[in-house]
N, C-alpha and C positions, 0 to 999 in steps of 0.2 A: 669108518670112512669119514664120519662127521669130525672126529678128533684130528684126523690128518688134515682136513680143510681148515679147521680152526688153528692148527699148528702153523700151517703155511701163511694164513692171514696174519697171525700174531708175529711171525718172523718178518714179514714184509713191513708191518707197522713199526716194529722195533728198528728195523733198518732205516726207514724214513725218519723216524724220530731222532736217531743218532746222527744222521747226515745233516739235520737242520739245527743241531745244538751249536752253541758258541764254542770256538776252539778252546782247548785247555790253556790255562795260564802258563803251564810248563812249556808248551810248544809256542813260545813267543817268536815273532818275526825278527830277523836280523836288523840291526839299526840301519837307518837310511844313510846314504853317503852324504857328507857335508856339502852344503851349497857352495857354488863358486862365488868368489869375491867380486864385487862390482868393479867394472873397469871404467876408466875415463873415456868419454866420447869426444871426438873432434869432428868439426865440420870440414868437409872438403872445400878448399879455396876456390874450386872451379864451379861445382854444382850445388854445394851446400848440404849434401847428404852426410848424415852423422855416421861415423864408423868408430869401432874401438881403437884406442890408441895403439894397441899391439899390431893391428892390421893396417894402420895408416902408413902411407909413403910420405916421409917427411923431407922437406926441402927448407932448411933453416927453421923458421917458426911456422911455416905453412904446411898444412896436412892435405894430402890428396887421397882419393879413394882408389885410383887405378893409374897405371902408367900413362894412358892416353891423356887423362886430365892433368897429370904432372907435366907432360910434354906441352899441352896447350897453355898452361899457366893459369893464374888467377883471372877472374872475370872482372 
């Protein structure tokens, strides 16, 4: 009976030891996706909030953050 208890304790200790080890070098993580490129930021001509150029509503050289500010025009 003592040997059975010793075997169970040893099995649990080995299991805990294996779970805390550092991962193998062969099981490397996949490479991280590349970061997005920075975008130009433009200030809204009405309120001054900065928005990405791709999201801006342009009227000539003036940028607006939404259709309401575009309708109201520059301040």
